[in-house]
Structure formats: structure tokens, C-alpha cells
C-alpha positions in Angstrom: -29.3 -91.5 -54.7 -27.7 -94.7 -53.4 -26.5 -94.8 -49.8 -22.8 -95.7 -49.6 -21.2 -93.6 -46.9 -22.7 -93.7 -43.4 -21.7 -91.7 -40.3 -22.5 -93.5 -37.1 -22.8 -91.2 -34.0 -22.9 -93.0 -30.7 -21.0 -92.6 -27.4 -20.8 -96.4 -26.9 -17.7 -98.0 -28.4 -19.5 -101.4 -28.4 -22.4 -99.9 -30.4 -20.0 -98.2 -32.8 -18.2 -101.5 -33.4 -21.4 -103.4 -33.8 -23.0 -101.0 -36.3 -19.7 -100.3 -38.2 -19.2 -104.1 -38.6 -22.8 -104.7 -39.7 -22.7 -101.8 -42.2 -19.3 -102.7 -43.7 -20.3 -106.3 -44.2 -23.2 -105.0 -46.2 -21.0 -102.8 -48.5 -21.2 -99.4 -46.8 -18.2 -97.2 -46.0 -18.4 -96.1 -42.4 -17.1 -93.2 -40.3 -17.8 -92.9 -36.6 -18.2 -90.1 -34.1 -18.6 -90.4 -30.3 -20.3 -87.0 -29.6 -21.9 -84.0 -31.3 -18.7 -82.1 -31.7 -17.0 -85.1 -33.3 -20.0 -85.6 -35.6 -20.0 -82.0 -36.8 -16.2 -82.3 -37.6 -16.8 -85.5 -39.5 -19.7 -83.9 -41.4 -17.6 -81.0 -42.5 -14.7 -83.3 -43.6 -16.9 -85.5 -45.8 -20.6 -85.4 -46.2 -22.1 -88.9 -45.7 -25.2 -90.3 -47.5 -26.8 -91.2 -44.1 -26.3 -90.5 -40.4 -27.2 -93.2 -37.8 -27.7 -91.1 -34.6 -27.8 -92.2 -31.0 -30.0 -90.1 -28.7 -28.5 -90.4 -25.3 -25.0 -88.9 -25.4 -23.0 -86.6 -23.2 -23.2 -82.9 -24.1 -25.6 -82.3 -27.0 -28.0 -85.2 -27.3 -29.1 -86.8 -30.6 -32.4 -84.9 -30.7 -30.6 -81.6 -30.5 -27.9 -82.6 -33.0 -30.5 -83.9 -35.4 -32.3 -80.6 -35.2 -29.1 -78.5 -35.8 -28.0 -80.7 -38.8 -31.4 -80.6 -40.4 -31.6 -76.8 -40.0 -28.1 -76.3 -41.6 -28.6 -75.8 -45.4 -25.3 -77.5 -46.1 -26.4 -80.8 -44.5 -30.2 -80.6 -44.6 -30.4 -83.2 -47.4 -28.5 -85.9 -45.4 -31.1 -88.3 -44.0 -30.8 -89.2 -40.3 -32.0 -92.4 -38.7 -32.2 -92.2 -34.9 -30.9 -95.4 -33.3 -31.6 -95.4 -29.6 -32.6 -97.4 -26.6 -35.4 -94.9 -26.0 -38.4 -97.0 -27.1 -41.4 -94.8 -26.0 -43.7 -93.6 -28.8 -43.3 -90.0 -27.5 -39.5 -90.3 -28.1 -40.1 -91.6 -31.7 -42.6 -88.8 -32.4 -40.2 -86.2 -30.9 -37.3 -87.6 -32.9 -39.3 -87.4 -36.2 -40.3 -83.8 -35.3 -36.6 -82.9 -35.0 -36.1 -83.9 -38.6 -35.1 -87.6 -38.4 -36.3 -89.7 -41.4 -36.7 -92.9 -39.4 -36.3 -94.3 -35.9 -34.9 -97.7 -34.8 -34.7 -99.1 -31.2 -31.7 -100.8 -29.7 -30.7 -103.6 -29.7 -30.7 -103.1 -33.4 -32.2 -105.8 -35.6 -29.8 -106.0 -38.6 -32.5 -106.9 -41.1 -34.7 -104.0 -39.8 -31.9 -101.5 -40.0 -30.9 -102.5 -43.5 -34.5 -102.4 -44.6 -34.9 -98.8 -43.3 -31.6 -97.8 -45.0 -32.8 -99.3 -48.3 -36.1 -97.5 -48.0 -34.3 -94.2 -48.0 -32.2 -94.9 -51.1 
């Protein structure tokens, strides 16, 4: 299934703008959320084809939110790419164990991100 609609979840407005701009320039429709509650509202409004998820956020973090989305039958089929400044191998392994399909470290390399998105399509 082609990926057209992307939900970007990040508490940094700068990161949201950067990722939204990058994705829109490459033909994706983008919605944004700044925290877990916002992300769940967006998911219920319109299911995206992909979620780009930050890890370090106030309240529920990206690992916890990924786990709850993946365990919800309504959203379990939506792939999640964790997009974080946490660059330790243990973080990557933990993120994948929570149900993420892929993991990318900030600052995001545009070509790498687009390659990872295309690999999921």
C-alpha cells in the first residue's frame, strides 16, 4: 500500500516544521501532533499510512505511545518509524521491541528518511 498520509509526532515545533516541509516537498500529506494525547486524537480523526514518532516528549514518551498504538487493533497496521535524538543501540533495540518498524536518528538525513519510508511501501 503506498504511503501518502503521514502523522508526525514531535514536541519540537522546529522539528515538526522541518519534517512537514521535507515530506510535503516529496508529495506526502502531513498532519502533526505535539504530544501523545494530540497524536491519539489525530489517529482517531483520520488514520495515516505512516507515523513518524519522536521518543523524548512530555507526558507519555514515544516508546510508550508506539506500544499503545501497536497494541490497538484499530491502528496496529499503521507502521511507525521512531525519529529521535536517542542514538544508542539499546534505544534502537527497545524501540523496535515496542513495535516500531524502523528507527532514524536526528538530525534527520532526508535521503535516509525517504529511503526508509519507501522501504515500507
